[in-house]
Structures are given as structure tokens and as C-alpha cells.
PQR file of N, CA, C, O and H, with PARSE charges and radii, in Angstrom:
ATOM      1  N   UNK A   1      16.965 -17.847  18.889 -0.4000 1.5000
ATOM      2  CA  UNK A   1      17.851 -18.572  18.009 -0.0000 2.0000
ATOM      3  C   UNK A   1      17.067 -19.592  17.271  0.5500 1.7000
ATOM      4  O   UNK A   1      16.369 -20.354  17.938 -0.5500 1.4000
ATOM      5  N   UNK A   2      17.093 -19.710  15.939 -0.4000 1.5000
ATOM      6  CA  UNK A   2      16.250 -20.729  15.257 -0.0000 2.0000
ATOM      7  C   UNK A   2      16.664 -22.184  15.435  0.5500 1.7000
ATOM      8  O   UNK A   2      17.810 -22.529  15.722 -0.5500 1.4000
ATOM      9  H   UNK A   2      17.661 -19.091  15.397  0.4000 1.0000
ATOM     10  N   UNK A   3      15.708 -22.953  15.257 -0.4000 1.5000
ATOM     11  CA  UNK A   3      16.032 -24.433  15.447 -0.0000 2.0000
ATOM     12  C   UNK A   3      16.729 -24.921  14.152  0.5500 1.7000
ATOM     13  O   UNK A   3      16.851 -24.136  13.211 -0.5500 1.4000
ATOM     14  H   UNK A   3      14.776 -22.674  15.024  0.4000 1.0000
ATOM     15  N   UNK A   4      17.192 -26.199  14.073 -0.4000 1.5000
ATOM     16  CA  UNK A   4      17.766 -26.749  12.906 -0.0000 2.0000
ATOM     17  C   UNK A   4      16.791 -26.842  11.623  0.5500 1.7000
ATOM     18  O   UNK A   4      17.245 -26.808  10.480 -0.5500 1.4000
ATOM     19  H   UNK A   4      17.093 -26.836  14.837  0.4000 1.0000
ATOM     20  N   UNK A   5      15.509 -26.954  11.886 -0.4000 1.5000
ATOM     21  CA  UNK A   5      14.552 -27.090  10.819 -0.0000 2.0000
ATOM     22  C   UNK A   5      14.063 -25.705  10.285  0.5500 1.7000
ATOM     23  O   UNK A   5      13.237 -25.646   9.375 -0.5500 1.4000
ATOM     24  H   UNK A   5      15.141 -26.981  12.815  0.4000 1.0000
ATOM     25  N   UNK A   6      14.574 -24.634  10.854 -0.4000 1.5000
ATOM     26  CA  UNK A   6      14.099 -23.347  10.411 -0.0000 2.0000
ATOM     27  C   UNK A   6      13.094 -22.733  11.227  0.5500 1.7000
ATOM     28  O   UNK A   6      12.840 -21.536  11.096 -0.5500 1.4000
ATOM     29  H   UNK A   6      15.246 -24.682  11.594  0.4000 1.0000
ATOM     30  N   UNK A   7      12.460 -23.509  12.120 -0.4000 1.5000
ATOM     31  CA  UNK A   7      11.469 -22.894  13.024 -0.0000 2.0000
ATOM     32  C   UNK A   7      12.045 -22.269  14.251  0.5500 1.7000
ATOM     33  O   UNK A   7      13.210 -22.518  14.561 -0.5500 1.4000
ATOM     34  H   UNK A   7      12.666 -24.482  12.228  0.4000 1.0000
ATOM     35  N   UNK A   8      11.383 -21.559  14.890 -0.4000 1.5000
ATOM     36  CA  UNK A   8      11.918 -20.912  16.131 -0.0000 2.0000
ATOM     37  C   UNK A   8      11.499 -19.420  16.163  0.5500 1.7000
ATOM     38  O   UNK A   8      10.585 -18.967  15.473 -0.5500 1.4000
ATOM     39  H   UNK A   8      10.437 -21.356  14.639  0.4000 1.0000
ATOM     40  N   UNK A   9      12.246 -18.706  17.020 -0.4000 1.5000
ATOM     41  CA  UNK A   9      11.890 -17.334  17.240 -0.0000 2.0000
ATOM     42  C   UNK A   9      11.958 -16.335  15.995  0.5500 1.7000
ATOM     43  O   UNK A   9      11.249 -15.331  15.925 -0.5500 1.4000
ATOM     44  H   UNK A   9      12.988 -19.074  17.580  0.4000 1.0000
ATOM     45  N   UNK A  10      12.850 -16.697  15.054 -0.4000 1.5000
ATOM     46  CA  UNK A  10      12.960 -15.886  13.851 -0.0000 2.0000
ATOM     47  C   UNK A  10      12.018 -16.430  12.859  0.5500 1.7000
ATOM     48  O   UNK A  10      11.723 -17.622  12.764 -0.5500 1.4000
ATOM     49  H   UNK A  10      13.426 -17.512  15.111  0.4000 1.0000
ATOM     50  N   UNK A  11      11.529 -15.396  12.066 -0.4000 1.5000
ATOM     51  CA  UNK A  11      10.652 -15.717  10.931 -0.0000 2.0000
ATOM     52  C   UNK A  11       9.230 -15.913  11.244  0.5500 1.7000
ATOM     53  O   UNK A  11       8.477 -16.391  10.395 -0.5500 1.4000
ATOM     54  H   UNK A  11      11.768 -14.428  12.143  0.4000 1.0000
ATOM     55  N   UNK A  12       8.811 -15.569  12.429 -0.4000 1.5000
ATOM     56  CA  UNK A  12       7.466 -15.787  12.839 -0.0000 2.0000
ATOM     57  C   UNK A  12       6.572 -14.585  12.781  0.5500 1.7000
ATOM     58  O   UNK A  12       5.346 -14.627  12.685 -0.5500 1.4000
ATOM     59  H   UNK A  12       9.422 -15.181  13.118  0.4000 1.0000
ATOM     60  N   UNK A  13       7.370 -13.435  12.853 -0.4000 1.5000
ATOM     61  CA  UNK A  13       6.586 -12.196  12.848 -0.0000 2.0000
ATOM     62  C   UNK A  13       6.180 -11.740  11.509  0.5500 1.7000
ATOM     63  O   UNK A  13       6.612 -12.357  10.535 -0.5500 1.4000
ATOM     64  H   UNK A  13       8.366 -13.401  12.930  0.4000 1.0000
ATOM     65  N   UNK A  14       5.332 -10.644  11.334 -0.4000 1.5000
ATOM     66  CA  UNK A  14       4.949 -10.160  10.037 -0.0000 2.0000
ATOM     67  C   UNK A  14       6.157  -9.409   9.302  0.5500 1.7000
ATOM     68  O   UNK A  14       6.240  -9.428   8.074 -0.5500 1.4000
ATOM     69  H   UNK A  14       4.981 -10.143  12.126  0.4000 1.0000
ATOM     70  N   UNK A  15       6.995  -8.814  10.026 -0.4000 1.5000
ATOM     71  CA  UNK A  15       8.171  -8.121   9.332 -0.0000 2.0000
ATOM     72  C   UNK A  15       7.850  -6.988   8.675  0.5500 1.7000
ATOM     73  O   UNK A  15       6.770  -6.439   8.890 -0.5500 1.4000
ATOM     74  H   UNK A  15       6.927  -8.798  11.023  0.4000 1.0000
ATOM     75  N   UNK A  16       8.721  -6.511   7.817 -0.4000 1.5000
ATOM     76  CA  UNK A  16       8.491  -5.308   7.026 -0.0000 2.0000
ATOM     77  C   UNK A  16       7.537  -5.545   5.887  0.5500 1.7000
ATOM     78  O   UNK A  16       7.686  -6.521   5.151 -0.5500 1.4000
ATOM     79  H   UNK A  16       9.598  -6.957   7.642  0.4000 1.0000
ATOM     80  N   UNK A  17       6.615  -4.730   5.730 -0.4000 1.5000
ATOM     81  CA  UNK A  17       5.622  -4.935   4.599 -0.0000 2.0000
ATOM     82  C   UNK A  17       4.462  -5.637   5.151  0.5500 1.7000
ATOM     83  O   UNK A  17       3.836  -6.410   4.426 -0.5500 1.4000
ATOM     84  H   UNK A  17       6.494  -3.937   6.328  0.4000 1.0000
ATOM     85  N   UNK A  18       4.122  -5.443   6.349 -0.4000 1.5000
ATOM     86  CA  UNK A  18       3.041  -6.340   6.927 -0.0000 2.0000
ATOM     87  C   UNK A  18       1.707  -5.756   6.702  0.5500 1.7000
ATOM     88  O   UNK A  18       0.820  -5.995   7.522 -0.5500 1.4000
ATOM     89  H   UNK A  18       4.631  -4.816   6.939  0.4000 1.0000
ATOM     90  N   UNK A  19       1.478  -5.029   5.695 -0.4000 1.5000
ATOM     91  CA  UNK A  19       0.153  -4.421   5.378 -0.0000 2.0000
ATOM     92  C   UNK A  19       0.154  -2.917   5.171  0.5500 1.7000
ATOM     93  O   UNK A  19      -0.765  -2.389   4.545 -0.5500 1.4000
ATOM     94  H   UNK A  19       2.198  -4.834   5.030  0.4000 1.0000
ATOM     95  N   UNK A  20       1.122  -2.235   5.660 -0.4000 1.5000
ATOM     96  CA  UNK A  20       1.164  -0.830   5.565 -0.0000 2.0000
ATOM     97  C   UNK A  20       2.019  -0.436   4.213  0.5500 1.7000
ATOM     98  O   UNK A  20       3.215  -0.699   4.095 -0.5500 1.4000
ATOM     99  H   UNK A  20       1.869  -2.664   6.168  0.4000 1.0000
ATOM    100  N   UNK A  21       1.277   0.193   3.271 -0.4000 1.5000
ATOM    101  CA  UNK A  21       1.870   0.450   1.986 -0.0000 2.0000
ATOM    102  C   UNK A  21       3.093   1.356   1.929  0.5500 1.7000
ATOM    103  O   UNK A  21       3.850   1.377   0.959 -0.5500 1.4000
ATOM    104  H   UNK A  21       0.305   0.406   3.367  0.4000 1.0000
ATOM    105  N   UNK A  22       3.250   2.119   3.041 -0.4000 1.5000
ATOM    106  CA  UNK A  22       4.372   3.033   3.113 -0.0000 2.0000
ATOM    107  C   UNK A  22       4.186   4.270   2.461  0.5500 1.7000
ATOM    108  O   UNK A  22       3.084   4.544   1.987 -0.5500 1.4000
ATOM    109  H   UNK A  22       2.635   2.103   3.829  0.4000 1.0000
ATOM    110  N   UNK A  23       5.233   5.122   2.374 -0.4000 1.5000
ATOM    111  CA  UNK A  23       5.098   6.527   1.791 -0.0000 2.0000
ATOM    112  C   UNK A  23       4.910   6.545   0.312  0.5500 1.7000
ATOM    113  O   UNK A  23       4.233   7.439  -0.197 -0.5500 1.4000
ATOM    114  H   UNK A  23       6.128   4.899   2.759  0.4000 1.0000
ATOM    115  N   UNK A  24       5.475   5.602  -0.418 -0.4000 1.5000
ATOM    116  CA  UNK A  24       5.523   5.510  -1.811 -0.0000 2.0000
ATOM    117  C   UNK A  24       4.257   4.942  -2.445  0.5500 1.7000
ATOM    118  O   UNK A  24       3.232   4.980  -1.764 -0.5500 1.4000
ATOM    119  H   UNK A  24       6.025   4.876  -0.005  0.4000 1.0000
ATOM    120  N   UNK A  25       4.213   4.457  -3.585 -0.4000 1.5000
ATOM    121  CA  UNK A  25       3.033   3.775  -4.122 -0.0000 2.0000
ATOM    122  C   UNK A  25       2.199   4.705  -4.956  0.5500 1.7000
ATOM    123  O   UNK A  25       2.636   5.781  -5.363 -0.5500 1.4000
ATOM    124  H   UNK A  25       5.045   4.426  -4.138  0.4000 1.0000
ATOM    125  N   UNK A  26       0.899   4.232  -5.219 -0.4000 1.5000
ATOM    126  CA  UNK A  26       0.075   4.919  -6.200 -0.0000 2.0000
ATOM    127  C   UNK A  26      -1.299   4.922  -5.560  0.5500 1.7000
ATOM    128  O   UNK A  26      -1.663   4.081  -4.738 -0.5500 1.4000
ATOM    129  H   UNK A  26       0.543   3.357  -4.888  0.4000 1.0000
ATOM    130  N   UNK A  27      -2.075   5.990  -6.027 -0.4000 1.5000
ATOM    131  CA  UNK A  27      -3.532   6.085  -5.865 -0.0000 2.0000
ATOM    132  C   UNK A  27      -4.125   5.615  -7.052  0.5500 1.7000
ATOM    133  O   UNK A  27      -3.701   6.002  -8.141 -0.5500 1.4000
ATOM    134  H   UNK A  27      -1.779   6.673  -6.694  0.4000 1.0000
ATOM    135  N   UNK A  28      -5.182   4.720  -6.946 -0.4000 1.5000
ATOM    136  CA  UNK A  28      -5.845   4.123  -8.087 -0.0000 2.0000
ATOM    137  C   UNK A  28      -7.280   4.522  -7.977  0.5500 1.7000
ATOM    138  O   UNK A  28      -7.875   4.591  -6.902 -0.5500 1.4000
ATOM    139  H   UNK A  28      -5.526   4.405  -6.062  0.4000 1.0000
ATOM    140  N   UNK A  29      -7.846   4.803  -9.237 -0.4000 1.5000
ATOM    141  CA  UNK A  29      -9.402   5.059  -9.298 -0.0000 2.0000
ATOM    142  C   UNK A  29     -10.053   3.698  -9.426  0.5500 1.7000
ATOM    143  O   UNK A  29      -9.752   2.849 -10.266 -0.5500 1.4000
ATOM    144  H   UNK A  29      -7.362   4.747 -10.110  0.4000 1.0000
ATOM    145  N   UNK A  30     -10.983   3.593  -8.489 -0.4000 1.5000
ATOM    146  CA  UNK A  30     -11.802   2.301  -8.554 -0.0000 2.0000
ATOM    147  C   UNK A  30     -12.751   2.335  -9.744  0.5500 1.7000
ATOM    148  O   UNK A  30     -13.207   1.288 -10.202 -0.5500 1.4000
ATOM    149  H   UNK A  30     -11.228   4.282  -7.807  0.4000 1.0000
ATOM    150  N   UNK A  31     -13.058   3.550 -10.255 -0.4000 1.5000
ATOM    151  CA  UNK A  31     -14.121   3.488 -11.444 -0.0000 2.0000
ATOM    152  C   UNK A  31     -13.371   3.224 -12.845  0.5500 1.7000
ATOM    153  O   UNK A  31     -13.716   2.319 -13.605 -0.5500 1.4000
ATOM    154  H   UNK A  31     -12.687   4.401  -9.882  0.4000 1.0000
ATOM    155  N   UNK A  32     -12.333   4.091 -13.098 -0.4000 1.5000
ATOM    156  CA  UNK A  32     -11.774   3.987 -14.457 -0.0000 2.0000
ATOM    157  C   UNK A  32     -10.338   3.369 -14.436  0.5500 1.7000
ATOM    158  O   UNK A  32      -9.817   3.112 -15.521 -0.5500 1.4000
ATOM    159  H   UNK A  32     -12.053   4.826 -12.480  0.4000 1.0000
ATOM    160  N   UNK A  33      -9.697   3.127 -13.335 -0.4000 1.5000
ATOM    161  CA  UNK A  33      -8.427   2.518 -13.290 -0.0000 2.0000
ATOM    162  C   UNK A  33      -7.247   3.347 -13.382  0.5500 1.7000
ATOM    163  O   UNK A  33      -6.131   2.828 -13.355 -0.5500 1.4000
ATOM    164  H   UNK A  33     -10.120   3.336 -12.453  0.4000 1.0000
ATOM    165  N   UNK A  34      -7.422   4.725 -13.498 -0.4000 1.5000
ATOM    166  CA  UNK A  34      -6.343   5.675 -13.588 -0.0000 2.0000
ATOM    167  C   UNK A  34      -5.436   5.533 -12.344  0.5500 1.7000
ATOM    168  O   UNK A  34      -5.908   5.306 -11.230 -0.5500 1.4000
ATOM    169  H   UNK A  34      -8.329   5.147 -13.520  0.4000 1.0000
ATOM    170  N   UNK A  35      -4.187   5.669 -12.569 -0.4000 1.5000
ATOM    171  CA  UNK A  35      -3.186   5.587 -11.486 -0.0000 2.0000
ATOM    172  C   UNK A  35      -2.369   6.901 -11.510  0.5500 1.7000
ATOM    173  O   UNK A  35      -1.968   7.419 -12.552 -0.5500 1.4000
ATOM    174  H   UNK A  35      -3.804   5.854 -13.475  0.4000 1.0000
ATOM    175  N   UNK A  36      -2.164   7.378 -10.307 -0.4000 1.5000
ATOM    176  CA  UNK A  36      -1.294   8.568 -10.067 -0.0000 2.0000
ATOM    177  C   UNK A  36      -0.423   8.336  -8.938  0.5500 1.7000
ATOM    178  O   UNK A  36      -0.774   7.499  -8.106 -0.5500 1.4000
ATOM    179  H   UNK A  36      -2.489   6.957  -9.461  0.4000 1.0000
ATOM    180  N   UNK A  37       0.703   8.983  -8.788 -0.4000 1.5000
ATOM    181  CA  UNK A  37       1.690   8.735  -7.731 -0.0000 2.0000
ATOM    182  C   UNK A  37       1.070   9.226  -6.432  0.5500 1.7000
ATOM    183  O   UNK A  37       0.399  10.257  -6.406 -0.5500 1.4000
ATOM    184  H   UNK A  37       0.989   9.663  -9.464  0.4000 1.0000
ATOM    185  N   UNK A  38       1.304   8.471  -5.342 -0.4000 1.5000
ATOM    186  CA  UNK A  38       0.823   8.893  -4.085 -0.0000 2.0000
ATOM    187  C   UNK A  38       1.727   9.988  -3.508  0.5500 1.7000
ATOM    188  O   UNK A  38       2.951   9.925  -3.625 -0.5500 1.4000
ATOM    189  H   UNK A  38       1.849   7.634  -5.364  0.4000 1.0000
ATOM    190  N   UNK A  39       1.078  11.027  -2.861 -0.4000 1.5000
ATOM    191  CA  UNK A  39       1.870  12.055  -2.294 -0.0000 2.0000
ATOM    192  C   UNK A  39       1.938  11.837  -0.790  0.5500 1.7000
ATOM    193  O   UNK A  39       0.915  11.634  -0.136 -0.5500 1.4000
ATOM    194  H   UNK A  39       0.084  11.078  -2.765  0.4000 1.0000
ATOM    195  N   UNK A  40       3.081  11.879  -0.278 -0.4000 1.5000
ATOM    196  CA  UNK A  40       3.282  11.696   1.170 -0.0000 2.0000
ATOM    197  C   UNK A  40       2.402  12.633   1.996  0.5500 1.7000
ATOM    198  O   UNK A  40       2.452  13.835   1.736 -0.5500 1.4000
ATOM    199  H   UNK A  40       3.912  12.044  -0.810  0.4000 1.0000
ATOM    200  N   UNK A  41       1.633  12.208   2.930 -0.4000 1.5000
ATOM    201  CA  UNK A  41       0.831  13.131   3.727 -0.0000 2.0000
ATOM    202  C   UNK A  41      -0.509  13.458   3.254  0.5500 1.7000
ATOM    203  O   UNK A  41      -1.320  14.054   3.963 -0.5500 1.4000
ATOM    204  H   UNK A  41       1.592  11.231   3.141  0.4000 1.0000
ATOM    205  N   UNK A  42      -0.758  13.058   2.018 -0.4000 1.5000
ATOM    206  CA  UNK A  42      -2.204  13.281   1.425 -0.0000 2.0000
ATOM    207  C   UNK A  42      -2.849  11.981   1.080  0.5500 1.7000
ATOM    208  O   UNK A  42      -2.465  11.295   0.134 -0.5500 1.4000
ATOM    209  H   UNK A  42      -0.099  12.573   1.442  0.4000 1.0000
ATOM    210  N   UNK A  43      -3.891  11.639   1.909 -0.4000 1.5000
ATOM    211  CA  UNK A  43      -4.598  10.398   1.704 -0.0000 2.0000
ATOM    212  C   UNK A  43      -5.258  10.249   0.314  0.5500 1.7000
ATOM    213  O   UNK A  43      -5.981  11.126  -0.160 -0.5500 1.4000
ATOM    214  H   UNK A  43      -4.203  12.197   2.678  0.4000 1.0000
ATOM    215  N   UNK A  44      -5.000   9.217  -0.241 -0.4000 1.5000
ATOM    216  CA  UNK A  44      -5.621   8.989  -1.620 -0.0000 2.0000
ATOM    217  C   UNK A  44      -7.097   9.178  -1.526  0.5500 1.7000
ATOM    218  O   UNK A  44      -7.640   9.551  -2.566 -0.5500 1.4000
ATOM    219  H   UNK A  44      -4.413   8.505   0.144  0.4000 1.0000
ATOM    220  N   UNK A  45      -7.859   8.987  -0.461 -0.4000 1.5000
ATOM    221  CA  UNK A  45      -9.329   9.145  -0.517 -0.0000 2.0000
ATOM    222  C   UNK A  45      -9.698  10.612  -0.615  0.5500 1.7000
ATOM    223  O   UNK A  45     -10.853  10.959  -0.861 -0.5500 1.4000
ATOM    224  H   UNK A  45      -7.418   8.684   0.383  0.4000 1.0000
ATOM    225  N   UNK A  46      -8.678  11.495  -0.413 -0.4000 1.5000
ATOM    226  CA  UNK A  46      -9.073  12.939  -0.418 -0.0000 2.0000
ATOM    227  C   UNK A  46      -8.731  13.489  -1.891  0.5500 1.7000
ATOM    228  O   UNK A  46      -8.936  14.664  -2.198 -0.5500 1.4000
ATOM    229  H   UNK A  46      -7.739  11.212  -0.213  0.4000 1.0000
ATOM    230  N   UNK A  47      -8.236  12.613  -2.702 -0.4000 1.5000
ATOM    231  CA  UNK A  47      -7.847  13.031  -4.079 -0.0000 2.0000
ATOM    232  C   UNK A  47      -8.900  12.640  -5.116  0.5500 1.7000
ATOM    233  O   UNK A  47      -9.372  11.504  -5.087 -0.5500 1.4000
ATOM    234  H   UNK A  47      -8.070  11.659  -2.452  0.4000 1.0000
ATOM    235  N   UNK A  48      -9.272  13.499  -5.994 -0.4000 1.5000
ATOM    236  CA  UNK A  48     -10.201  13.166  -7.089 -0.0000 2.0000
ATOM    237  C   UNK A  48      -9.467  12.737  -8.230  0.5500 1.7000
ATOM    238  O   UNK A  48      -8.363  13.226  -8.469 -0.5500 1.4000
ATOM    239  H   UNK A  48      -8.888  14.422  -6.018  0.4000 1.0000
ATOM    240  N   UNK A  49     -10.053  11.743  -9.059 -0.4000 1.5000
ATOM    241  CA  UNK A  49      -9.419  11.146 -10.218 -0.0000 2.0000
ATOM    242  C   UNK A  49      -9.325  12.300 -11.205  0.5500 1.7000
ATOM    243  O   UNK A  49     -10.302  13.028 -11.377 -0.5500 1.4000
ATOM    244  H   UNK A  49     -10.950  11.346  -8.864  0.4000 1.0000
ATOM    245  N   UNK A  50      -8.200  12.491 -11.848 -0.4000 1.5000
ATOM    246  CA  UNK A  50      -8.050  13.508 -12.913 -0.0000 2.0000
ATOM    247  C   UNK A  50      -8.909  13.146 -14.243  0.5500 1.7000
ATOM    248  O   UNK A  50      -9.207  14.029 -15.047 -0.5500 1.4000
ATOM    249  H   UNK A  50      -7.405  11.899 -11.708  0.4000 1.0000
ATOM    250  N   UNK A  51      -9.257  11.903 -14.407 -0.4000 1.5000
ATOM    251  CA  UNK A  51     -10.068  11.534 -15.567 -0.0000 2.0000
ATOM    252  C   UNK A  51     -11.540  11.571 -15.409  0.5500 1.7000
ATOM    253  O   UNK A  51     -12.271  12.140 -16.219 -0.5500 1.4000
ATOM    254  H   UNK A  51      -9.015  11.186 -13.754  0.4000 1.0000
ATOM    255  N   UNK A  52     -11.953  10.969 -14.374 -0.4000 1.5000
ATOM    256  CA  UNK A  52     -13.484  10.844 -14.163 -0.0000 2.0000
ATOM    257  C   UNK A  52     -13.981  11.584 -12.887  0.5500 1.7000
ATOM    258  O   UNK A  52     -15.190  11.767 -12.742 -0.5500 1.4000
ATOM    259  H   UNK A  52     -11.359  10.508 -13.716  0.4000 1.0000
ATOM    260  N   UNK A  53     -13.089  12.013 -11.964 -0.4000 1.5000
ATOM    261  CA  UNK A  53     -13.548  12.647 -10.768 -0.0000 2.0000
ATOM    262  C   UNK A  53     -13.880  11.930  -9.640  0.5500 1.7000
ATOM    263  O   UNK A  53     -14.198  12.524  -8.610 -0.5500 1.4000
ATOM    264  H   UNK A  53     -12.108  11.864 -12.082  0.4000 1.0000
ATOM    265  N   UNK A  54     -13.842  10.608  -9.708 -0.4000 1.5000
ATOM    266  CA  UNK A  54     -14.178   9.792  -8.500 -0.0000 2.0000
ATOM    267  C   UNK A  54     -13.024   9.800  -7.508  0.5500 1.7000
ATOM    268  O   UNK A  54     -11.874  10.094  -7.835 -0.5500 1.4000
ATOM    269  H   UNK A  54     -13.583  10.126 -10.545  0.4000 1.0000
ATOM    270  N   UNK A  55     -13.397   9.461  -6.276 -0.4000 1.5000
ATOM    271  CA  UNK A  55     -12.298   9.508  -5.192 -0.0000 2.0000
ATOM    272  C   UNK A  55     -11.358   8.313  -5.393  0.5500 1.7000
ATOM    273  O   UNK A  55     -11.765   7.178  -5.640 -0.5500 1.4000
ATOM    274  H   UNK A  55     -14.331   9.223  -6.010  0.4000 1.0000
ATOM    275  N   UNK A  56     -10.127   8.640  -5.274 -0.4000 1.5000
ATOM    276  CA  UNK A  56      -9.009   7.556  -5.413 -0.0000 2.0000
ATOM    277  C   UNK A  56      -8.967   6.672  -4.229  0.5500 1.7000
ATOM    278  O   UNK A  56      -9.426   7.032  -3.145 -0.5500 1.4000
ATOM    279  H   UNK A  56      -9.796   9.562  -5.073  0.4000 1.0000
ATOM    280  N   UNK A  57      -8.440   5.556  -4.418 -0.4000 1.5000
ATOM    281  CA  UNK A  57      -7.997   4.542  -3.348 -0.0000 2.0000
ATOM    282  C   UNK A  57      -6.567   4.270  -3.375  0.5500 1.7000
ATOM    283  O   UNK A  57      -5.888   4.608  -4.345 -0.5500 1.4000
ATOM    284  H   UNK A  57      -8.067   5.263  -5.299  0.4000 1.0000
ATOM    285  N   UNK A  58      -6.059   3.660  -2.333 -0.4000 1.5000
ATOM    286  CA  UNK A  58      -4.625   3.396  -2.225 -0.0000 2.0000
ATOM    287  C   UNK A  58      -4.321   2.111  -2.940  0.5500 1.7000
ATOM    288  O   UNK A  58      -4.997   1.109  -2.705 -0.5500 1.4000
ATOM    289  H   UNK A  58      -6.611   3.386  -1.546  0.4000 1.0000
ATOM    290  N   UNK A  59      -3.314   2.096  -3.818 -0.4000 1.5000
ATOM    291  CA  UNK A  59      -2.870   0.796  -4.499 -0.0000 2.0000
ATOM    292  C   UNK A  59      -1.344   0.784  -4.294  0.5500 1.7000
ATOM    293  O   UNK A  59      -0.708   1.687  -3.751 -0.5500 1.4000
ATOM    294  H   UNK A  59      -2.765   2.910  -4.009  0.4000 1.0000
ATOM    295  N   UNK A  60      -0.846  -0.349  -4.795 -0.4000 1.5000
ATOM    296  CA  UNK A  60       0.595  -0.566  -4.583 -0.0000 2.0000
ATOM    297  C   UNK A  60       1.475  -0.089  -5.694  0.5500 1.7000
ATOM    298  O   UNK A  60       2.696  -0.223  -5.615 -0.5500 1.4000
ATOM    299  H   UNK A  60      -1.363  -1.083  -5.236  0.4000 1.0000
TER
END
């Protein structure tokens, strides 16, 4: 149960969205900035940019 001032057991954890981008989002090219939708189960690092051919990275 939280204290009167808002401190206490609640609100101290990282909660939802603590660093894992989840199944949605986008893959971003670090070279040209092209963005494509992230496909669930397919790591962005295994996808080549459709514009320049560089390996994509995960973006939000």
C-alpha cells in the first residue's frame, strides 16, 4: 500500500515498456533513415534496407 506522499511499494518498478519495444514498431536504417514496419518474429538486424541495402536496426 502506498504512503500518503505517493512513495511506497507501488510505482517503484519499471512497469510496462521498461525497454522491450514489443511486437509492433519499426525497423530503421542507420545509414539513410528509411523506416519499415517491424514483422513479428523477424529481427530487424536480419532485414536489409529497401533503399540502400544496409542492415536495419530496431526503432520505435
